N, C-alpha and C positions, 0 to 999 in steps of 0.2 A: 244657686249658679245664675240664673235669669236676672237676679239684683245684682250679681258682681259686675256684669255687664255696663249696669246705670251707674255704678260706683266710678269715683274718682280713678285716674289712671293709676295713681302711686297704690293705690290697695289690689288692683288686679294684678299688677307687674310681677309680683313676687310670685303667688300661686300658678301663672303662665308659666314664668321662667323655671320654675321649679319642673313642671309638668313637661315643658320642653326638655329640660335637660335631661330628665329621667328616661325620655324615649332616646336622646341622641345617647346618653351612657348605654341603654340597651341594645340599639343598634351597634354599637361601639365593640360592647362585651360579644355578639353574636360573630360580626364580621372577622373579631380576633380570634373566634373559637374555630372558626372555618378555615383560617389560615394556619393552625397552630395544632399539630398533633394528629392530624387527619393523614389516611392512606394517600389521597390523593392532593398532598400538600404542592400548591402552585409553584411557591419558591423553590422547593426541592427538585421540582422536576425541569423549571427553567436551569438550575445550576446542574443538574443532570445531562440535560441535551448540550448544554454549552460545552462540559466534558468532552462529548460524544464527539461534538462538532470538532474541536480543536485536537484530537486524536487523528481525525480524518484528514484534516488540513496539515498537520503535522507530516503525514505519510506524504500528502501530495507536494508538500514543498521540498522535502528530502529527496522524490524521483527527480523533479526539477532540476534542483542543485547536481543530482549524479549526472542526470542526462546532458546536463550544460559542462560540466567537467570531462564527462567522457566526449563530448566531440572536441573542447579543446585538445585532449591527450590524442586525438587523431590523427591532428596536425603534424605531429612530431612522429612518423613512422618510414620505414623504408618505403622504396618504389615496389611495384608490383611486379610479377615475371609471370605470373599466370592467375588466372583467374576463371570463374564461371560466367556463365552468360546470365545478362539481367532475366530472361525467360525463365531461367532454372531457379534463380535467387527469388522470384517472386512465388516459390513451393513453400519457402519459410518464414518469407516476408508477410504473406498475406494472413495466416492464423497469428504472427506475432503482432501485426499492426491490429488486428480484430480484438485480442486479447486486450490490448491496452485500451483499448478504446472502450470495450466492455469495463474494465476497472474503472476507469476516470471520467468517463462522459458523463455530462450532467444533462443530456438528451434522450435517455433512453426511456419512452413511456410505456413501455409493454410491461404490465403487473406482474407477471411472470418472472420476468427478470429482476425486479425489483423485492422480491419475498425474500424475507429474511428468514434464515437457516439457524440462526443461534440469537437469543437474547444478548443485548448489549451490555457494557457494565464497565466500570472506571478500570478492574486489575484485567480486564482483556483488552482495553483500548492502550493501555501499558505496554502490554507484551507484545502488543501487535507493533508498536513502534519500537521497540526492542529488537523484535525479530527482523524489522525491515533494516533497521541499521546495521545489525549484524551480517545479514546477506549482501548489503551493499558493501561493506568492509570487506570482506571475504573476497566478493568480485574485485574490488580494488587492489587486493593485495595478488592475486591472480594476473591482473592487467600491468601491475609496476613487473612481475617476474618476467612476462612476457617482451616487454620493453619495446623496442622497433619491427619487433617481428608480429605485433598485434595488426589485425586488420578488420575493418568492420563485414567483409564478407568473403566467404572461403576463396582462400587464392596463395598462391608461394609467392614470397616476397624475395628481392633479390638478397642474396647470401643469407637466405633463411637459416635459422639454427634450430635443432629441436630440444625445446626446455624440458627437463627433467627434474628439477629443484623446485623447493617451496612445494607450493600446493600441487604442481605438476607431478611431484611423486606420489600422492594419494590418487589423482584420477586425472583423465585427458582434458577434460573442458570444464575446470574449477570456475570459470567465469559465468556459464550458464547456472552452474550449480550455485553459485552467488545470488545471480540474478532471482531464479527460481523462489530461493529462501526469502528474498525480500518481497516478490509477489506473495507469499503464503501469508507473512507477515501483515503485508496491505491489504489481503483477504479478509483476516480477522478482525480489521477495522471497519473493511467494508460491510463484511456481514452477510451479503446477498447472494443470490443465484448467480448474479453477473459476475461477481466475483470469482465464484468458483469456477465458473467459464472461463473466464479471463486467464486463471493459472493454468488449466487445462490445455487452453489453445498456444499459451506460450511456452509450454513444456512439449506440446507437439511441434511449435516452430523452431527451438533449437535443436531437438532429436532430430529433425531433418537434416538442419544446418550442421550439425555436428557429424553426421555422416558424409555429407558433401564435403567439409575439411579433413577427414580420414582418408579418403580417396585420395588427395591432391598430397597429403603426407605420405600414404605408400607409395606413391609415385616418386617423390622426392627424396624419400629416405630408406624405402626398400626394407629389408629384414630388419633393419635397426627400429623402424618404427614397428614392426609387427611383433618383437619381443616386447616393446613396452607396452603394446597393446593386450598383451596376454599377460602382464604383471598387473595391471591396473584396469581400473573401473572406468566408463565413461563419464557419469556424473556423480556415480557416489564410490568411495573406497570399496577395492575389490577383496572380499574376504576367500583369504587364502585358506584351503582345509589341511 
């Protein structure tokens, strides 16, 4: 080998190139084996992470669209005749706002809130999106049946009507049922402690608000509403024995 270095360039180039080529092919084979067939496949993990991020983003975009359309629909309602004070409104507004903040905020750095309750998967993500859509569609269906009687706060509209058809034939507050179902679907995409707390807080807020609304309904419709309340559930259909 020492003599080879004193030989002409043409004589040493072939063995050296073969040696270098051999090392390169060995490294290449090793790198391929690391990326192929191992449990910690980097490419597979990247694709899986992209699927999960997409699922969460889909739910977020669905909620953004839902809120925009909801606000636009609020412009076409009757004038209010009687409504609760803003102080009483805080009783349900605070838990609802806090719930949505926990679900969607990206600035929560408390580790226990970020603890994952169940593993992520592509099938779970798809189910989460479908449940979120189903809940929003159910809430929109109930909102359409209310028409111009709908209100964002507990109140009585001018010429208010008692709606008992469509989803209101099954339950008294189907809009909240649909929104809660959508929140459950989004929680499946979230999968963390903060998502579970968000669902519970929104449920608490809507429960408080629904009871405030029923006070107004009893004042306006009296026995007619009392009878309606006896035959229907609040957020779920009533099971008659």
